[in-house]
ZAMARGU-4260 file (C-alpha; in steps of 0.2 Angstrom, whole numbers, plus 5000, padded with zeros to 4 digits):
<rodrens>
0) 5000/5000/5000 | 5007/5017/4995 | 5011/5029/5009 | 5004/5046/5011 | 5009/5061/5022
5) 4999/5064/5037 | 4992/5080/5046 | 5004/5076/5061 | 5019/5079/5050 | 5014/5094/5039
10) 5002/5108/5043 | 4986/5111/5035 | 4984/5127/5026 | 4973/5140/5034 | 4973/5153/5021
15) 4979/5157/5004 | 4997/5156/5010 | 4997/5137/5010 | 5009/5126/5019 | 5012/5109/5011
20) 4997/5099/5012 | 4997/5080/5015 | 4995/5069/4999 | 4978/5061/4997 | 4981/5048/4984
25) 4965/5038/4989 | 4957/5051/4976 | 4967/5044/4963 | 4961/5027/4966 | 4943/5034/4966
30) 4944/5040/4949 | 4945/5022/4942 | 4927/5018/4948 | 4920/5034/4940 | 4928/5030/4924
35) 4922/5012/4925 | 4904/5018/4928 | 4904/5028/4912 | 4911/5013/4903 | 4897/5002/4908
40) 4884/5015/4902 | 4891/5017/4884 | 4894/4997/4884 | 4875/4996/4882 | 4876/5004/4865
45) 4885/4990/4859 | 4878/4975/4868 | 4863/4979/4879 | 4859/4968/4894 | 4840/4967/4899
50) 4836/4976/4915 | 4854/4982/4917 | 4853/4993/4902 | 4840/5004/4912 | 4851/5005/4926
55) 4868/5010/4917 | 4863/5028/4913 | 4867/5031/4932 | 4885/5028/4926 | 4884/5045/4917
60) 4886/5053/4935 | 4904/5047/4934 | 4906/5063/4925 | 4898/5073/4939 | 4911/5064/4951
65) 4925/5069/4939 | 4919/5088/4939 | 4918/5088/4958 | 4935/5079/4960 | 4943/5091/4948
70) 4938/5107/4959 | 4943/5098/4975 | 4960/5092/4968 | 4965/5109/4961 | 4960/5118/4977
75) 4970/5105/4987 | 4985/5107/4977 | 4983/5126/4976 | 4998/5137/4983 | 4998/5155/4985
80) 5013/5160/4974 | 5005/5150/4959 | 5001/5162/4945 | 4987/5160/4932 | 4999/5159/4918
85) 5008/5144/4926 | 4992/5136/4932 | 4985/5137/4914 | 5001/5130/4906 | 5001/5115/4918
90) 4983/5111/4915 | 4986/5112/4896 | 5001/5100/4898 | 4989/5088/4909 | 4974/5087/4897
95) 4978/5093/4880 | 4990/5081/4872 | 4979/5066/4876 | 4964/5075/4870 | 4972/5078/4853
100) 4979/5060/4850 | 4963/5051/4856 | 4953/5062/4845 | 4963/5058/4830 | 4962/5040/4834
105) 4943/5041/4836 | 4939/5050/4820 | 4939/5034/4809 | 4927/5025/4821 | 4914/5039/4823
110) 4914/5046/4805 | 4912/5039/4788 | 4902/5024/4792 | 4884/5019/4789 | 4881/5014/4808
115) 4866/5025/4814 | 4876/5030/4830 | 4890/5038/4819 | 4891/5056/4813 | 4892/5064/4796
120) 4909/5072/4793 | 4910/5090/4797 | 4927/5099/4798 | 4920/5113/4807 | 4913/5103/4821
125) 4928/5092/4823 | 4938/5109/4824 | 4928/5114/4838 | 4932/5098/4847 | 4950/5101/4845
130) 4948/5118/4852 | 4938/5111/4866 | 4923/5123/4862 | 4910/5110/4857 | 4901/5108/4874
135) 4895/5126/4872 | 4884/5119/4858 | 4875/5106/4869 | 4859/5110/4860 | 4866/5103/4844
140) 4872/5084/4847 | 4882/5084/4831 | 4893/5098/4838 | 4892/5093/4856 | 4898/5075/4853
145) 4910/5080/4839 | 4928/5072/4837 | 4929/5059/4851 | 4912/5059/4860 | 4919/5059/4878
150) 4929/5075/4875 | 4914/5086/4878 | 4917/5085/4897 | 4935/5091/4893 | 4927/5106/4885
155) 4918/5109/4902 | 4935/5107/4911 | 4943/5120/4900 | 4931/5132/4906 | 4932/5127/4924
160) 4951/5130/4922 | 4948/5147/4915 | 4938/5153/4930 | 4948/5144/4944 | 4962/5157/4947
165) 4948/5170/4949 | 4938/5161/4962 | 4950/5151/4972 | 4958/5165/4983 | 4941/5172/4987
170) 4934/5156/4992 | 4950/5152/5003 | 4946/5168/5013 | 4929/5162/5018 | 4926/5153/5035
175) 4920/5135/5036 | 4901/5140/5041 | 4901/5152/5026 | 4909/5138/5014 | 4896/5125/5020
180) 4882/5137/5017 | 4889/5140/5000 | 4889/5121/4997 | 4871/5120/5001 | 4866/5134/4990
185) 4876/5126/4975 | 4866/5110/4978 | 4850/5120/4978 | 4855/5130/4962 | 4857/5113/4953
190) 4840/5108/4958 | 4833/5124/4953 | 4840/5123/4936 | 4833/5105/4934 | 4816/5111/4938
195) 4818/5126/4927 | 4821/5114/4912 | 4807/5103/4918 | 4794/5117/4917 | 4802/5126/4902
200) 4808/5113/4891 | 4805/5118/4873 | 4809/5137/4873 | 4824/5145/4866 | 4835/5157/4875
205) 4831/5175/4870 | 4841/5182/4856 | 4849/5164/4852 | 4844/5148/4843 | 4849/5137/4858
210) 4836/5127/4867 | 4836/5131/4885 | 4835/5113/4890 | 4850/5108/4880 | 4861/5122/4887
215) 4856/5117/4905 | 4859/5098/4903 | 4877/5099/4896 | 4884/5116/4894 | 4900/5121/4904
220) 4889/5135/4913 | 4877/5122/4919 | 4890/5110/4925 | 4901/5124/4933 | 4891/5121/4949
225) 4898/5104/4951 | 4916/5111/4950 | 4912/5124/4962 | 4905/5111/4974 | 4922/5102/4974
230) 4932/5119/4977 | 4920/5124/4991 | 4922/5107/5000 | 4941/5107/4998 | 4942/5124/5005
235) 4932/5119/5020 | 4944/5103/5023 | 4959/5114/5021 | 4952/5125/5035 | 4950/5111/5046
240) 4933/5105/5043 | 4929/5086/5044 | 4914/5077/5036 | 4901/5072/5049 | 4904/5053/5043
245) 4919/5043/5039 | 4923/5036/5022 | 4914/5019/5023 | 4898/5028/5030 | 4899/5040/5016
250) 4900/5026/5003 | 4885/5018/5012 | 4876/5034/5010 | 4881/5035/4992 | 4875/5017/4990
255) 4858/5022/4997 | 4856/5037/4985 | 4860/5025/4970 | 4847/5013/4977 | 4835/5028/4977
260) 4839/5031/4959 | 4836/5012/4955 | 4819/5013/4963 | 4815/5029/4954 | 4819/5020/4938
265) 4809/5004/4941 | 4794/5010/4951 | 4779/5012/4940 | 4776/5030/4935 | 4792/5037/4944
270) 4803/5037/4929 | 4791/5048/4918 | 4784/5058/4933 | 4787/5075/4940 | 4806/5074/4936
275) 4813/5060/4927 | 4827/5050/4937 | 4839/5052/4922 | 4837/5070/4924 | 4839/5071/4942
280) 4853/5059/4945 | 4867/5072/4945 | 4857/5082/4958 | 4855/5066/4969 | 4873/5060/4968
285) 4882/5077/4968 | 4882/5080/4987 | 4885/5062/4990 | 4900/5062/4979 | 4907/5077/4987
290) 4905/5069/5004 | 4914/5053/4999 | 4928/5063/4991 | 4931/5074/5007 | 4930/5058/5018
295) 4943/5049/5007 | 4954/5064/5008 | 4952/5066/5027 | 4955/5047/5029 | 4972/5049/5020
300) 4976/5065/5031 | 4973/5056/5047 | 4985/5042/5041 | 4972/5029/5041 | 4974/5013/5030
305) 4965/5014/5013 | 4964/5001/4999 | 4963/5016/4987 | 4981/5020/4990 | 4986/5002/4985
310) 4999/5003/4971 | 4986/4994/4959 | 4972/5006/4963 | 4984/5022/4961 | 4990/5014/4944
315) 4972/5012/4938 | 4967/5029/4944 | 4983/5036/4934 | 4976/5028/4919 | 4958/5033/4921
320) 4959/5048/4911 | 4965/5039/4896 | 4952/5025/4900 | 4939/5039/4900 | 4944/5046/4883
325) 4946/5029/4874 | 4933/5019/4881 | 4919/5024/4869 | 4932/5021/4854 | 4935/5004/4860
330) 4916/5000/4862 | 4911/5007/4845 | 4925/4999/4836 | 4918/4982/4843 | 4901/4988/4837
335) 4908/4992/4819 | 4917/4975/4819 | 4903/4963/4826 | 4887/4974/4824 | 4875/4980/4837
340) 4870/4966/4847 | 4852/4962/4851 | 4847/4963/4870 | 4852/4948/4879 | 4860/4941/4895
345) 4872/4933/4884 | 4880/4949/4880 | 4888/4947/4897 | 4902/4938/4888 | 4908/4954/4880
350) 4910/4964/4896 | 4926/4957/4902 | 4936/4956/4886 | 4930/4974/4881 | 4934/4981/4899
355) 4951/4973/4898 | 4955/4979/4881 | 4951/4997/4886 | 4961/4995/4902 | 4976/4990/4891
360) 4973/5004/4878 | 4972/5016/4893 | 4989/5010/4900 | 4997/5012/4882 | 4991/5029/4880
365) 4995/5034/4898 | 5014/5027/4896 | 5017/5033/4878 | 5007/5049/4877 | 4999/5057/4892
370) 5013/5055/4905 | 5028/5059/4894 | 5019/5073/4886 | 5014/5080/4902 | 5031/5079/4909
375) 5040/5087/4894 | 5028/5101/4893 | 5029/5105/4912 | 5047/5104/4912 | 5046/5120/4901
380) 5040/5130/4915 | 5054/5140/4924 | 5056/5134/4943 | 5049/5145/4956 | 5061/5153/4968
385) 5060/5145/4985 | 5048/5153/4998 | 5056/5154/5014 | 5040/5159/5023 | 5031/5141/5021
390) 5036/5123/5021 | 5034/5123/5001 | 5021/5122/4988 | 5006/5111/4991 | 5008/5093/4986
395) 4996/5088/4972 | 4983/5076/4977 | 4982/5068/4960 | 4990/5075/4943 | 4985/5093/4944
</rodrens>
């Protein structure tokens, strides 16, 4: 099991001028489960399994988890002398090389075929995906899912990174009670947006041709709240707040939330009632994911054992970004080769081989593209002068 610094050996930050923070590598391991959840959702587009295919849309909330985790990790690894320019370059080095390569690999799979799930070739749409601007057109699926379909979430992340330097210091100056109040308000806003879409689904945004419902479901503005929730919770933990429950009770609460969504799907009338479960699942899971992330981080801070810090789990977590960006390409390539499979329990035989193949592909892309490209680009940054006022810069929880 990998080791992690503890709060007893390093000081927790109490403001923008951060001391070195303990490593929280359990969050790296958690990333793997979120990526796997998204995989099983998209797997059903190739080989649906009766009953299970109704449940796997819950896996889309793995993206919600990633947005919250992103805000938490960037806040945890923040240190006061960092600049926006350095931050932007590190984020570019972290995400962009793999976006470019995986999009190029995905193009032959998702364009130029007769499969009804594929898209007509459009150079403008694909260019927007390379520029990470396509999620702003969430009302237009051919643009929103352009290039590599999974990269729409990276378009959202690019916007989150743009606003992070402007919001992090003001949030860090807030007290814990204020931060927890803000977290509650963020969750409330997410529900308000959902209900707004429910009651005003078909209308266009004044002065535009964009449907309001489409903008609210997938645009960077709509998903910003999840990123901000991660920031606020991380700020509270940095200032000494501890979740009211430990890691395993938090996982238990998440399990209850997921069971609630399952009931929502299967109980007669619920799935098409006041608010459909597939619309509300982000609102249900977001605060629970934030609780699990905070509890996992605190468990590492306190030096408690965690299977998530095991070398195997950390490795899988490190590959999870490549896994996320390539999983749809692997699944749809299988669909092109073997065709769309009729719904059957026999389709379970495809799960393990495709999951293993995606894991291997992720490992290859991590070792040959993601990790070396990030290291090379980050090495171009000039080193910061040592700051004798503090222990050193914050240690990144996961690659930040």
